[in-house]
N, CA and C of each residue as an Amber inpcrd file, in Angstrom:
protein
   405
 -54.0670000 -97.5960000-159.0750000 -54.5390000 -97.9220000-157.5850000
 -55.3460000 -99.0060000-157.7750000 -55.3930000 -99.8330000-157.0250000
 -56.4590000-100.8080000-157.2170000 -57.9080000-100.2150000-156.5770000
 -58.5420000-101.5040000-157.1500000 -60.0010000-101.0100000-157.2960000
 -61.0070000-101.7990000-156.5970000 -62.1910000-101.5100000-155.8570000
 -62.9190000-102.7270000-155.4830000 -64.3360000-102.5810000-155.9250000
 -64.7120000-103.4200000-156.4280000 -66.0670000-103.0390000-157.0870000
 -67.3410000-103.2350000-156.1510000 -68.4200000-102.7360000-156.1830000
 -69.2300000-102.2850000-155.1460000 -70.4550000-103.4430000-155.3400000
 -71.1710000-104.0440000-154.7040000 -72.0520000-105.2290000-154.9400000
 -73.2770000-104.7190000-155.8370000 -73.9340000-105.2890000-156.3830000
 -74.7220000-104.9460000-157.0760000 -76.0860000-104.4580000-156.1100000
 -76.4110000-105.3350000-155.3580000 -77.4830000-104.7220000-154.3770000
 -77.3640000-103.2000000-153.6490000 -76.2380000-102.8330000-153.5770000
 -75.9920000-101.4050000-153.0780000 -76.3400000 -99.9830000-153.8040000
 -77.1030000 -99.7870000-152.6720000 -77.5380000 -97.9090000-153.1530000
 -76.3110000 -97.0860000-152.9100000 -76.3990000 -96.1880000-154.1550000
 -75.2660000 -95.2580000-153.7180000 -76.0920000 -93.7260000-153.8070000
 -75.9270000 -92.7150000-153.1130000 -76.2210000 -91.5310000-153.1070000
 -75.2610000 -90.2040000-153.7420000 -75.7510000 -89.7500000-154.7550000
 -75.3890000 -88.3830000-155.1440000 -75.8600000 -87.2840000-154.5760000
 -74.9290000 -86.5580000-154.3160000 -75.4410000 -85.3410000-153.1000000
 -75.8300000 -84.1400000-154.6420000 -76.7790000 -83.2820000-154.2850000
 -77.4700000 -82.5810000-155.0380000 -76.8040000 -81.4130000-154.1730000
 -75.8320000 -80.5250000-155.1470000 -74.8880000 -79.4360000-154.5680000
 -75.2880000 -78.2000000-155.0000000 -76.0300000 -78.1560000-156.4310000
 -76.3540000 -77.1360000-156.9490000 -78.3400000 -76.8910000-157.6830000
 -78.5260000 -75.7360000-157.3470000 -79.9550000 -75.7490000-157.1970000
 -80.7090000 -76.4970000-158.4400000 -79.7970000 -76.2510000-159.5270000
 -80.5570000 -76.6300000-161.0270000 -80.2080000 -77.8470000-161.3490000
 -79.7280000 -78.7200000-160.1690000 -79.4150000 -80.1350000-160.7860000
 -81.1860000 -81.0300000-160.2690000 -82.2360000 -80.1710000-159.7950000
 -83.0940000 -80.5430000-159.5170000 -84.3020000 -79.7630000-159.8830000
 -85.3290000 -80.0420000-160.8320000 -85.8930000 -79.2490000-161.4460000
 -86.9650000 -78.7760000-160.5010000 -87.9620000 -77.8940000-161.2000000
 -89.4440000 -77.4430000-160.5640000 -90.2740000 -78.4560000-159.7520000
 -90.1430000 -79.2870000-160.3630000 -90.9020000 -80.3740000-160.3880000
 -90.0550000 -81.6890000-158.9790000 -89.3640000 -81.1490000-158.8080000
 -88.2480000 -81.9930000-157.3360000 -87.5660000 -82.9640000-158.4860000
 -87.7350000 -83.2600000-159.9740000 -86.8900000 -84.5330000-160.4740000
 -85.5460000 -83.9060000-160.9420000 -84.8620000 -85.0300000-160.5090000
 -83.2380000 -85.0580000-160.8110000 -83.1020000 -84.5060000-162.1760000
 -81.8570000 -83.6930000-162.6380000 -81.5380000 -83.4500000-163.8290000
 -80.4290000 -83.7020000-164.1830000 -80.0040000 -84.0850000-165.5220000
 -78.9450000 -84.6370000-165.9820000 -77.4240000 -83.6950000-165.6370000
 -77.5350000 -82.7990000-164.7540000 -76.5610000 -81.6440000-164.6140000
 -75.8600000 -82.2810000-163.3830000 -76.7740000 -83.4310000-162.4250000
 -75.9920000 -84.0360000-161.2230000 -75.3880000 -85.1490000-161.7100000
 -75.5000000 -85.4020000-162.8430000 -74.6380000 -86.6430000-162.9520000
 -73.4530000 -86.4180000-164.2600000 -72.9690000 -84.9430000-164.1700000
 -72.2420000 -84.6300000-164.9060000 -71.0110000 -84.3850000-164.2080000
 -69.6500000 -84.9160000-164.9820000 -68.2010000 -85.0800000-164.2750000
 -67.7320000 -84.0470000-164.2880000 -67.3390000 -83.4050000-163.3010000
 -66.6360000 -82.5180000-163.0450000 -65.2290000 -82.5630000-163.2430000
 -64.2560000 -81.2850000-163.5030000 -62.5890000 -81.7420000-163.7010000
 -62.1750000 -82.3340000-162.5910000 -62.3620000 -82.1020000-161.3610000
 -61.9610000 -82.2930000-160.0240000 -61.9680000 -83.9410000-159.7540000
 -63.2000000 -84.4220000-160.5470000 -63.6990000 -85.7040000-160.4750000
 -62.5360000 -86.7250000-161.0510000 -61.2260000 -86.6010000-160.4890000
 -59.9140000 -87.4480000-161.0380000 -60.4970000 -89.1790000-161.4880000
 -61.2610000 -89.6950000-160.3900000 -61.3160000 -91.2050000-160.5090000
 -62.9790000 -91.5300000-161.1510000 -63.7230000 -90.4630000-161.0040000
 -65.1130000 -90.6980000-161.3050000 -66.0820000 -90.4600000-160.6600000
 -67.2170000 -90.0740000-160.8200000 -68.0480000 -89.3460000-160.0960000
 -68.5650000 -89.6530000-158.7390000 -68.2650000 -88.7190000-157.9610000
 -68.5590000 -89.0800000-156.9960000 -69.5910000 -89.5870000-156.2090000
 -69.5370000 -90.4770000-155.3390000 -71.1190000 -90.7430000-154.4310000
 -70.7630000 -91.3370000-153.1970000 -71.4930000 -91.7110000-152.6510000
 -71.5570000 -92.2910000-151.1820000 -72.5030000 -93.4940000-150.7650000
 -72.0220000 -94.6290000-150.2420000 -72.5020000 -95.6250000-150.1670000
 -73.6750000 -95.3170000-149.1300000 -74.9620000 -95.8610000-149.3560000
 -76.0580000 -95.6100000-148.3340000 -76.0090000 -96.4120000-147.2420000
 -75.3850000 -97.4670000-147.0050000 -74.9700000 -98.0940000-146.2340000
 -74.1030000 -98.1520000-145.6260000 -73.3980000 -97.2600000-145.5630000
 -72.2380000 -96.5230000-144.9000000 -72.6320000 -94.8970000-144.6800000
 -73.3660000 -94.5810000-145.0770000 -73.4430000 -93.0410000-145.0350000
 -74.5700000 -92.4190000-143.4590000 -73.8970000 -91.5070000-142.7190000
 -74.9900000 -90.8420000-141.7930000 -75.5950000 -89.8220000-143.0330000
 -76.3440000 -89.9540000-143.4640000 -76.8400000 -88.6990000-144.8710000
 -76.8050000 -87.4680000-144.0540000 -77.3220000 -87.2400000-142.9750000
 -77.5500000 -85.7340000-142.3190000 -76.1450000 -85.1400000-142.2950000
 -75.2560000 -86.0120000-141.5100000 -73.8110000 -85.2210000-141.3770000
 -73.0790000 -85.2400000-142.8070000 -73.3050000 -85.7710000-143.6190000
 -72.9060000 -85.9420000-145.2920000 -73.4090000 -84.6010000-145.7920000
 -74.3940000 -84.5190000-146.1130000 -74.9770000 -83.3600000-146.7490000
 -74.8520000 -82.0640000-146.0310000 -74.6550000 -82.0900000-144.5580000
 -74.2890000 -80.7870000-144.0550000 -73.0450000 -80.3840000-144.1450000
 -72.0460000 -81.2590000-144.7080000 -70.5780000 -81.3330000-144.8460000
 -70.2400000 -80.2380000-145.5920000 -71.1750000 -79.9540000-146.9550000
 -70.9310000 -79.6630000-147.9100000 -71.5690000 -77.5770000-147.5590000
 -70.8830000 -76.5550000-148.5080000 -71.1320000 -75.7190000-148.1060000
 -72.5270000 -75.2960000-148.3230000 -73.0670000 -75.7370000-149.2460000
 -74.2870000 -76.0880000-149.4190000 -74.9810000 -77.1950000-150.6100000
 -76.2290000 -77.8730000-149.6290000 -76.4340000 -78.8940000-150.9330000
 -77.8240000 -78.9750000-150.6940000 -78.6720000 -79.4170000-151.6260000
 -80.0280000 -79.2020000-151.7460000 -80.5880000 -80.9970000-151.6880000
 -79.8340000 -82.0440000-150.7790000 -80.4290000 -83.5860000-151.2390000
 -79.7700000 -84.0970000-152.0070000 -80.2550000 -85.3460000-151.9840000
 -79.2920000 -85.9800000-152.2640000 -80.2750000 -87.3170000-153.8650000
 -79.5080000 -87.7550000-154.7250000 -80.5530000 -89.0040000-154.8940000
 -79.5750000 -89.9800000-155.0240000 -80.4180000 -91.2610000-155.2390000
 -79.9040000 -92.1650000-155.1080000 -79.8210000 -93.1380000-156.4430000
 -78.9950000 -94.2460000-156.7200000 -78.9000000 -95.0840000-157.5750000
 -78.5910000 -96.6550000-157.1300000 -79.2070000 -97.4900000-157.6710000
 -78.7520000 -98.7580000-157.4290000 -77.7890000 -99.2290000-158.4050000
 -76.7150000 -99.9280000-157.7320000 -75.6110000-100.2680000-158.7280000
 -75.5500000-101.4360000-159.6160000 -76.5690000-102.2460000-159.1440000
 -76.7700000-102.9130000-160.2960000 -77.9430000-102.4100000-161.3900000
 -78.4030000-101.2450000-161.4630000 -79.1700000-100.8580000-162.5540000
 -78.1970000-100.2270000-163.2270000 -77.1310000 -99.5360000-162.4830000
 -76.1500000 -98.8700000-163.2300000 -75.4310000 -99.8340000-164.1380000
 -75.0840000-100.5670000-163.6180000 -74.5120000-101.6110000-164.6290000
 -74.8140000-102.0510000-165.6830000 -76.1090000-102.4180000-165.3020000
 -77.6140000-102.8100000-166.4140000 -77.4520000-101.8650000-167.3260000
 -77.4820000-100.9100000-167.5070000 -77.1050000 -99.7770000-168.5870000
 -76.5780000-100.4320000-169.6990000 -75.3340000-101.3300000-169.6710000
 -74.7940000-101.5000000-170.5370000 -74.2170000-100.5670000-170.9800000
 -73.3930000 -99.5880000-170.5820000 -72.9440000 -98.2120000-170.8630000
 -71.6500000 -98.3440000-170.8210000 -70.9570000 -99.3400000-169.8420000
 -69.5960000 -99.5980000-169.8230000 -69.3720000 -98.6380000-167.9520000
 -70.7440000 -98.3130000-167.6500000 -70.7010000 -97.5750000-166.6620000
 -69.9630000 -98.5400000-165.1800000 -69.4600000 -98.1200000-164.1530000
 -69.2520000 -99.3460000-162.5850000 -69.2640000 -98.3890000-161.6790000
 -69.8040000 -99.1900000-160.2850000 -69.2110000 -98.2080000-159.3370000
 -68.4900000 -98.8320000-158.6880000 -67.5130000 -98.5350000-158.2540000
 -66.2590000 -98.9780000-157.4220000 -65.7290000 -97.7970000-156.2640000
 -64.6880000 -98.6660000-155.4280000 -64.3330000 -97.7680000-154.5040000
 -62.8090000 -98.1100000-154.9130000 -61.8420000 -97.0000000-154.4380000
 -60.6070000 -97.0630000-154.6600000 -59.9820000 -97.6920000-153.2420000
 -59.3690000 -98.3900000-153.5520000 -58.3540000 -98.9200000-152.2840000
 -57.7240000 -97.9770000-151.3530000 -57.0550000 -97.0200000-151.9170000
 -56.3860000 -96.2130000-150.8380000 -57.4700000 -94.6140000-150.4610000
 -58.5900000 -94.9320000-150.5050000 -59.5490000 -94.0850000-150.2980000
 -59.9060000 -93.6690000-148.8130000 -59.6910000 -92.9850000-147.8940000
 -59.7500000 -92.9480000-146.8280000 -61.2590000 -93.0450000-146.0810000
 -61.9250000 -92.8980000-146.8920000 -63.3030000 -92.4840000-146.4970000
 -63.9440000 -94.1410000-146.8210000 -64.7930000 -94.8780000-146.2450000
 -65.1180000 -96.0000000-145.9330000 -66.5110000 -96.0140000-147.0570000
 -67.0140000 -94.7160000-146.9710000 -68.2440000 -94.5640000-147.1980000
 -68.5620000 -93.9400000-148.9270000 -67.1360000 -93.6720000-149.4730000
 -66.8460000 -92.9490000-150.7150000 -66.7550000 -94.0020000-151.4920000
 -67.0560000 -93.9470000-153.2150000 -67.3310000 -94.7280000-154.0330000
 -67.1680000 -93.4330000-155.0900000 -67.1210000 -94.1700000-156.2120000
 -67.2600000 -93.3360000-157.7540000 -67.9830000 -93.9530000-158.6580000
 -68.8050000 -93.4110000-159.5590000 -69.3210000 -93.9790000-161.0110000
 -67.8460000 -94.0100000-161.8660000 -67.6530000 -95.3370000-162.3280000
 -66.5720000 -94.7860000-163.5100000 -66.9550000 -95.1570000-164.8120000
 -66.2730000 -94.4220000-165.4110000 -66.2830000 -94.8440000-167.4240000
 -67.3810000 -93.3760000-167.8790000 -67.6230000 -92.2670000-166.9050000
 -68.1900000 -91.5490000-167.6240000 -67.2380000 -90.4060000-168.0340000
 -67.1260000 -89.4760000-169.1240000 -66.2400000 -88.8600000-169.9000000
 -66.4490000 -87.2180000-168.9310000 -65.2110000 -86.6450000-169.1710000
 -65.7790000 -84.9740000-168.6310000 -66.2620000 -84.6960000-169.5760000
 -67.4730000 -83.3140000-169.2040000 -67.9490000 -82.9600000-170.7260000
 -66.9850000 -81.7990000-171.5510000 -65.6480000 -81.6900000-171.0440000
 -64.8170000 -80.5620000-171.9760000 -64.6500000 -81.5160000-172.9920000
 -64.1440000 -83.2950000-172.7970000 -63.6900000 -83.7270000-173.8030000
 -64.6030000 -84.3910000-174.9940000 -66.1600000 -84.9210000-174.3060000
 -67.0360000 -85.4310000-175.0750000 -68.2130000 -84.7440000-174.5940000
 -68.6930000 -83.6670000-174.7040000 -69.8130000 -83.1050000-174.6050000
 -70.9150000 -84.1350000-174.5440000 -71.3860000 -84.3350000-176.0520000
 -72.2790000 -85.2690000-176.1000000 -72.6520000 -86.3760000-175.5780000
 -71.2540000 -87.4340000-175.3320000 -71.0830000 -88.3630000-174.2710000
 -71.5270000 -88.3290000-172.9030000 -71.1340000 -87.2820000-172.6680000
 -71.0910000 -87.0140000-170.9960000 -72.7170000 -86.5200000-170.9490000
 -73.3300000 -86.1550000-171.3370000 -74.8850000 -85.4590000-171.6710000
 -75.5360000 -87.0120000-171.6620000 -75.5450000 -87.6180000-173.0260000
 -76.2100000 -88.6740000-173.2670000 -75.9850000 -89.9320000-171.6850000
 -74.8270000 -90.1110000-171.1050000 -74.6450000 -91.1720000-169.8830000
 -75.4400000 -90.2480000-168.7680000 -75.1380000 -89.2860000-168.6100000
 -75.8710000 -88.4860000-167.6100000 -77.4530000 -88.3170000-167.6570000
 -77.4260000 -88.2730000-169.1020000 -79.5210000 -88.6210000-168.8830000
 -79.9160000 -90.0050000-168.6590000 -78.8120000 -90.9820000-169.2440000
 -79.2210000 -92.3730000-168.9080000 -79.3510000 -92.3920000-167.0950000
 -78.4660000 -92.1310000-166.5710000 -78.2580000 -91.8850000-165.1420000
 -79.5660000 -91.3820000-164.5200000 -80.1910000 -90.0370000-164.8610000
 -81.4810000 -89.3840000-164.5920000 -82.4950000 -90.7660000-164.6430000
 -82.6080000 -91.6060000-165.4600000 -83.9390000 -92.4050000-165.5210000
 -83.6300000 -93.5950000-164.5300000 -82.7640000 -94.0040000-164.0430000
 -82.6730000 -94.9240000-163.0150000 -82.6100000 -94.3020000-161.8850000
 -82.2510000 -92.8380000-161.4930000 -82.3690000 -92.0810000-160.3330000
 -83.3360000 -91.9110000-159.6620000 -83.3810000 -91.9250000-158.2540000
 -84.6780000 -91.6320000-157.3770000 -84.1410000 -90.1780000-156.4620000
 -85.1190000 -89.6710000-156.1810000 -85.1590000 -88.5000000-155.6470000
 -84.7620000 -89.1200000-154.0360000 -83.8920000 -88.8090000-152.9100000
 -83.5220000 -89.3580000-152.0740000 -84.0120000 -88.0750000-150.7910000
 -83.7160000 -87.2740000-151.2680000 -83.8140000 -86.0390000-150.0520000
 -83.7840000 -84.9820000-150.6230000 -84.5410000 -84.0000000-150.3760000
 -84.6050000 -82.6940000-151.0230000 -84.9650000 -81.4770000-150.2570000
 -83.6950000 -81.6450000-148.7910000 -83.7680000 -80.6430000-147.8590000
 -82.8250000 -79.9010000-148.3440000 -83.1200000 -78.2510000-148.5690000
 -81.6230000 -77.5820000-148.2580000 -81.2300000 -77.2130000-147.0560000
 -79.3210000 -77.3330000-147.5700000 -78.7560000 -77.4680000-146.1380000
 -77.8110000 -76.3570000-146.1590000 -77.1690000 -75.5990000-145.3890000
 -75.9330000 -74.8190000-145.4840000 -74.8190000 -75.3980000-144.2620000
 -73.9690000 -75.5500000-144.4610000 -72.7420000 -75.9330000-143.4590000
 -73.2110000 -74.7790000-142.4150000 -73.2070000 -73.8210000-142.3820000
 -73.4090000 -72.9030000-140.7880000 -74.4010000 -72.8640000-140.2950000
 -75.5090000 -73.6420000-141.2670000 -76.5520000 -74.0800000-140.0630000
 -76.6070000 -75.0440000-139.1520000 -75.5000000 -75.6740000-139.1470000
 -75.4710000 -76.8790000-138.5220000 -73.9240000 -76.5380000-137.2350000
 -73.7220000 -75.3810000-137.6010000 -72.7120000 -75.0890000-136.8060000
 -72.9530000 -74.3090000-135.4610000
């Protein structure tokens, strides 16, 4: 599937979907950047410039806000990570961070890379939302 690189100046958002992805001091934890088995193409993120944040975060069963990352800083880590869109993706705001291993395949590598992403992530929003709350 053809990929489209995201410009370095773009900001991407990672939805915080579990309470444990933010600690008691409202800091992002490495768990927020672990690639799930359902993440076929990479770690799912949204382009800040194309996302209605409230609608996006309200579309999940439950969310606890979002973390932001600068695409250039992701690449500057020099760890083989990239931020791209899949050409066939029907959601123009959706992108993925590629280069992250699945935790089951490489637990040490997954944790190490997730910890590096935490260092450059910023809390964007910490509002708890539930899907039913907005219907």
